[in-house]
C-alpha positions as CSV (number, residue, x, y, z in Angstrom):
1,M,-0.1,0.0,-0.1
2,N,1.4,3.4,-1.2
3,Q,1.2,6.1,1.4
4,E,1.3,10.1,0.2
5,S,1.8,12.9,2.5
6,V,-0.4,15.8,1.9
7,C,0.7,19.3,3.1
8,C,-2.4,21.7,4.6
9,G,-2.0,25.5,3.9
10,W,-4.1,28.8,3.9
11,L,-5.9,29.0,0.2
12,E,-6.3,32.9,0.8
13,D,-4.8,35.3,-1.9
14,S,-1.5,36.4,-0.7
15,K,-1.6,39.7,-2.4
16,N,-2.1,41.6,0.6
17,D,0.1,39.6,3.0
18,G,1.5,41.6,5.7
19,M,-0.7,45.0,5.3
20,L,-3.2,46.0,7.6
21,L,-4.9,48.2,5.0
22,S,-5.6,48.0,1.3
23,P,-4.0,50.6,-0.7
24,T,-7.4,51.9,-1.9
25,E,-8.6,52.1,1.9
26,A,-5.1,53.8,2.8
27,L,-5.6,56.4,0.2
28,I,-9.2,57.5,1.5
29,L,-7.7,57.3,4.9
30,M,-4.7,60.0,4.1
31,A,-7.3,62.1,2.4
32,R,-9.5,62.2,5.3
33,V,-6.6,63.0,7.6
34,H,-5.4,65.9,5.3
35,M,-9.1,67.6,5.2
36,A,-9.4,67.6,9.0
37,A,-5.7,69.2,9.3
38,F,-7.0,71.8,6.8
39,V,-10.2,72.6,8.7
40,L,-8.1,72.8,12.0
41,I,-5.8,75.2,10.3
42,L,-8.7,77.5,9.2
43,L,-10.5,77.5,12.6
44,A,-7.1,78.5,14.4
45,M,-6.4,81.4,11.7
46,S,-10.1,82.4,12.1
47,V,-9.9,82.9,16.0
48,P,-7.7,86.1,15.8
49,L,-9.8,88.0,13.0
50,Q,-12.9,87.2,15.5
51,H,-11.3,88.8,18.4
52,S,-9.0,91.4,17.1
53,F,-11.5,93.9,17.6
54,G,-12.9,94.9,20.8
55,S,-16.5,94.6,21.9
56,T,-17.9,97.5,23.0
57,R,-20.0,97.0,26.3
58,T,-20.8,100.9,27.3
59,L,-20.3,104.2,25.6
60,D,-20.8,107.6,26.8
61,F,-20.4,111.3,25.3
62,S,-20.3,114.0,27.6
63,L,-20.8,117.5,26.0
64,F,-19.3,120.9,27.6
65,P,-20.3,124.3,26.8
66,D,-16.9,124.9,25.2
67,G,-17.6,122.7,22.3
68,S,-15.3,119.8,23.6
69,T,-16.8,116.4,24.1
70,H,-15.3,113.9,26.7
71,V,-15.5,110.0,25.2
72,T,-15.7,107.3,27.9
73,Y,-16.5,103.3,26.8
74,S,-15.1,100.3,27.8
75,L,-14.7,97.0,25.8
76,E,-14.4,93.5,26.2
77,S,-11.0,91.7,25.0
78,D,-9.4,88.4,24.8
79,P,-6.5,88.3,27.4
80,F,-4.9,85.6,25.1
81,L,-4.1,88.0,22.2
82,P,-1.1,90.4,22.1
83,D,-3.0,93.4,21.1
84,T,-6.6,94.8,20.2
85,E,-7.8,97.2,17.7
86,V,-10.4,100.1,18.4
87,S,-11.9,102.7,16.3
88,L,-12.1,106.0,17.9
89,Y,-14.8,108.3,17.5
90,G,-13.6,112.0,16.2
91,D,-10.8,113.0,13.6
92,S,-8.6,114.4,16.7
93,F,-8.2,113.5,20.2
94,E,-6.6,114.7,23.3
95,N,-5.9,113.9,26.9
96,L,-6.3,109.8,25.8
97,V,-5.9,107.5,28.7
98,V,-6.5,103.6,28.3
99,Q,-6.6,101.4,31.2
100,D,-7.2,97.8,32.0
101,E,-9.6,96.3,34.5
102,N,-6.8,97.1,37.4
103,E,-6.5,100.4,36.2
104,F,-3.4,99.8,34.9
105,L,-2.1,102.1,31.7
106,L,-1.8,100.2,28.6
107,T,0.4,100.9,25.8
108,T,-1.4,102.3,22.5
109,Q,-0.4,103.1,19.1
110,Y,-2.7,105.3,16.8
111,E,-2.6,105.2,13.0
112,N,-5.7,106.3,10.7
113,N,-8.3,106.6,13.1
114,I,-7.3,103.0,14.7
115,L,-6.1,102.8,18.1
116,Q,-3.7,99.7,18.6
117,V,-4.0,98.6,22.3
118,E,-1.3,96.0,23.9
119,T,-4.0,93.8,25.6
120,L,-2.2,90.6,26.6
121,G,-3.5,89.3,29.8
122,S,-6.5,92.0,29.9
123,S,-10.3,91.1,29.7
124,N,-11.6,94.8,29.9
125,I,-10.2,98.0,28.5
126,L,-11.7,101.5,29.4
127,I,-10.7,104.2,27.3
128,N,-11.2,108.2,28.0
129,Y,-10.3,110.9,25.9
130,D,-11.3,114.6,24.7
131,T,-12.3,115.7,21.1
132,Y,-13.4,118.8,19.6
133,S,-14.2,117.2,16.2
134,L,-17.9,115.9,17.2
135,I,-19.3,119.2,18.0
136,S,-19.8,122.3,15.2
137,K,-21.6,125.5,15.6
138,D,-23.9,127.9,13.5
139,G,-24.6,130.9,15.1
140,K,-25.9,130.3,18.6
141,I,-27.1,126.9,17.4
142,W,-24.5,124.0,18.6
143,S,-24.8,120.4,16.8
144,F,-23.7,117.4,17.9
145,E,-23.2,114.3,15.2
146,V,-22.0,110.7,15.7
147,D,-22.2,107.5,13.9
148,S,-22.2,104.5,16.4
149,P,-22.5,100.6,16.1
150,V,-23.8,100.1,19.5
151,E,-26.2,102.3,21.7
152,F,-24.8,104.7,23.4
153,N,-25.4,108.0,26.0
154,V,-25.2,111.3,25.5
155,I,-24.9,113.7,28.5
156,M,-25.9,117.5,27.4
157,P,-24.4,120.7,28.8
158,Q,-25.6,122.4,31.6
159,N,-28.2,125.2,30.7
160,S,-28.6,123.5,27.4
161,V,-31.9,123.3,25.4
162,I,-32.4,120.8,22.9
163,V,-34.0,121.9,19.4
164,G,-33.8,118.9,17.2
165,M,-32.9,115.3,17.4
166,S,-32.4,113.0,14.2
167,T,-33.8,109.8,15.9
168,F,-35.9,108.8,18.8
169,P,-34.3,108.3,22.0
170,I,-34.7,104.9,24.0
171,D,-34.7,106.7,27.3
172,M,-34.1,110.3,28.8
173,G,-33.3,111.4,32.3
174,V,-31.6,114.1,34.4
175,E,-28.0,113.3,36.0
176,S,-26.6,115.9,38.1
177,D,-28.6,119.0,36.4
178,R,-27.7,117.5,33.1
179,T,-29.9,115.8,30.4
180,K,-29.0,112.3,29.9
181,I,-30.3,110.6,26.6
182,L,-29.8,107.1,25.8
183,L,-30.1,106.6,21.9
184,P,-30.3,103.6,19.7
185,S,-27.1,102.5,17.1
186,G,-26.4,104.2,14.0
187,M,-26.2,108.0,12.9
188,A,-27.5,110.7,15.6
189,E,-27.2,114.2,15.4
190,I,-28.6,116.6,18.1
191,T,-28.9,120.5,17.7
192,Y,-29.2,122.4,20.8
193,F,-28.4,126.1,22.4
194,L,-27.1,127.1,25.8
195,A,-29.4,129.5,28.0
196,V,-28.0,132.1,29.8
197,A,-26.8,131.3,33.3
198,E,-28.4,132.5,36.4
199,S,-25.2,133.8,37.6
200,S,-25.1,136.2,34.4
201,Q,-28.7,137.7,35.0
202,V,-28.7,141.5,35.6
203,L,-29.9,142.0,39.1
204,P,-32.5,145.1,39.4
205,P,-31.4,148.2,41.2
206,V,-31.7,148.5,44.8
207,E,-34.1,151.5,45.9
208,E,-32.7,153.8,48.1
209,T,-34.8,155.4,51.1
210,P,-35.7,159.0,50.8
211,V,-34.0,161.1,53.5
212,T,-36.5,163.6,55.2
213,Q,-35.3,167.4,56.3
214,D,-35.4,166.2,60.0
215,D,-33.2,163.2,59.3
216,D,-30.8,165.4,57.2
217,N,-30.7,168.0,60.1
218,T,-29.5,165.2,62.3
219,M,-26.7,163.9,60.1
220,V,-25.7,167.6,60.0
221,Y,-25.3,167.5,63.8
222,A,-24.0,164.1,64.0
223,A,-21.0,165.0,61.6
224,V,-20.2,168.4,63.5
225,G,-20.1,166.6,66.8
226,G,-18.1,163.9,65.2
227,A,-15.1,166.2,63.3
228,I,-15.0,168.0,66.7
229,A,-14.2,164.5,68.9
230,A,-11.8,163.8,65.9
231,I,-9.8,167.0,66.3
232,A,-9.6,166.3,70.0
233,V,-8.4,162.7,69.6
234,G,-5.9,163.7,66.8
235,G,-4.3,166.4,69.1
236,A,-3.8,163.8,71.8
237,V,-2.3,161.0,69.6
238,A,-0.2,163.9,68.2
239,M,1.3,165.1,71.6
240,K,1.9,161.3,72.4
241,M,3.6,160.5,69.1
242,R,6.1,163.2,69.2
243,G,8.9,161.2,70.5
244,K,8.5,158.4,68.2
245,S,10.3,157.6,64.8
246,K,8.3,157.3,61.6
247,P,8.9,153.5,60.6
248,V,5.5,153.1,62.1
249,I,3.9,154.9,59.1
250,T,6.0,153.1,56.7
251,T,4.8,149.7,58.2
252,S,1.0,150.7,57.7
253,T,1.5,151.4,54.4
254,Q,3.4,148.1,53.6
255,T,0.4,146.3,55.3
256,T,-2.1,148.2,53.4
257,S,0.0,147.5,49.7
258,S,-0.1,143.9,50.8
259,T,-3.6,143.9,51.5
260,S,-4.6,145.4,48.5
261,V,-2.3,142.8,46.8
262,K,-4.3,140.1,48.2
263,E,-7.7,141.8,47.4
264,E,-6.4,142.2,43.6
265,A,-5.7,138.4,43.6
266,A,-8.6,137.4,45.1
267,F,-10.5,139.2,42.4
268,D,-8.5,137.7,39.7
269,I,-9.6,134.2,41.3
270,E,-13.3,134.9,41.3
271,K,-13.1,136.8,37.8
272,A,-11.8,133.5,36.2
273,M,-14.3,131.5,38.3
274,D,-17.1,133.3,36.0
275,K,-15.7,132.0,32.9
276,P,-18.7,130.3,31.4
277,D,-16.6,127.5,29.7
278,L,-15.3,126.2,33.0
279,R,-16.6,122.9,34.3
280,E,-18.5,123.0,37.8
281,D,-15.9,120.2,39.0
282,D,-13.0,122.5,37.6
283,K,-14.2,125.4,39.9
284,E,-14.3,123.4,42.7
285,I,-10.4,122.6,42.1
286,I,-9.9,126.1,41.7
287,K,-11.6,127.3,44.7
288,F,-9.5,124.5,46.9
289,I,-6.4,125.8,45.2
290,H,-7.2,129.4,46.4
291,E,-8.3,128.3,49.9
292,N,-4.8,126.4,50.3
293,G,-2.8,129.7,49.5
294,G,-2.9,129.5,45.7
295,S,-0.9,126.2,45.4
296,A,-1.7,122.6,46.2
297,L,0.2,119.3,45.5
298,E,-1.9,117.1,42.8
299,S,-1.7,114.2,45.3
300,D,-3.4,116.4,47.9
301,L,-6.3,117.5,45.3
302,R,-6.9,113.7,44.6
303,K,-7.4,113.2,48.3
304,K,-9.4,116.0,48.9
305,F,-12.1,115.2,45.9
306,L,-11.4,111.5,46.0
307,L,-10.5,110.9,42.3
308,P,-8.3,108.5,40.5
309,R,-4.8,109.8,39.1
310,T,-5.9,109.8,35.4
311,T,-9.2,111.7,36.2
312,M,-7.1,114.6,38.3
313,W,-4.7,114.8,35.6
314,R,-6.9,115.7,32.8
315,A,-8.9,118.1,35.0
316,V,-5.2,119.7,35.9
317,K,-4.4,119.7,32.2
318,R,-7.7,121.5,31.3
319,L,-7.2,124.4,33.6
320,E,-3.7,124.7,32.5
321,R,-5.2,125.1,28.9
322,H,-7.5,127.7,30.6
323,G,-4.6,129.6,31.6
324,L,-5.6,129.4,35.3
325,I,-2.9,127.4,36.7
326,E,0.9,126.1,36.1
327,I,2.3,122.9,36.7
328,T,5.8,122.6,38.5
329,K,7.9,120.1,40.1
330,K,8.5,119.9,44.2
331,D,10.1,117.0,45.3
332,Q,9.5,115.1,42.5
333,Q,5.8,116.0,42.8
334,N,3.1,118.3,40.6
335,L,2.6,121.1,42.4
336,I,-0.5,123.2,41.2
337,K,-0.4,127.1,41.2
338,L,-2.8,129.6,40.4
339,T,-1.3,132.1,37.7
340,N,-2.9,135.0,39.0
341,V,-1.6,134.7,42.4
342,E,1.9,134.1,41.0
343,A,1.7,137.3,38.8
344,N,0.4,139.5,41.9
345,N,3.5,138.0,43.9
346,N,6.0,138.7,40.8
347,E,4.7,142.2,41.0
């Protein structure tokens, strides 16, 4: 009997031996991976574009009688981005102050009405500045015009009367004797004029009480008696002052002249206080400096009025533009002096 040996083996196709995926499946998987990576790259590029401009939360425009506008608005920013771009309102600005949520000053660069703020690590931005380009005047009529992408508040000047408004307000109220208007987003124009303040009204003349003949005779007798008494007193004083020297008279003259200088300085201060384009809070600062002897440190002003450093510095710079004060250095601090008091002392 003949025996044959038979070897058993796999009968499967050996073309794809040692491969986890077929070539077709591998090409499909590679295409899917490349597409997913491309989508992730697009998402990563779109994140900075969405957060490169700050999102405005509040926007306020405070109008003043001198035609200036103080702009205040806060924005949200991405703390993971190195900088944020902000569009400013107005063609020109001054006294620009940019702070984060901890009141730290932020570095800025301005170009083509776009403000670039270094906001790495900051989630909120507070911007304050003054501008004269939002208000125009035609005769006695003032006009405020602005185009805002969000709702905003307009705080009118004191003693102002609104004569026209291009849009319906959302809300109106009074805050510190000033009208506050909440307007919707978009273009808005407000026309107004300034009424005469009560302090500038002419007071009626005081009526004089008529003097009768009896009263006239009484006044004559009193005058004659007074003259006689004055002559007697003057003679007695002259007898006592014969042995004394004359420097006493010179001293009284110097005292009188110094008193007149002080009165003249006080008159100059009150004249400056009557300026119609001077803010009420700035007048309070002038009063305090005047009562303090004509000068005060900026740190003392901040303690007195409980104002932050940036707000007080803007007020001091406004008074300097009006020519009412001058800023000097004393022990590495800002010393604020009234200019009219300094001028009188130099004389």
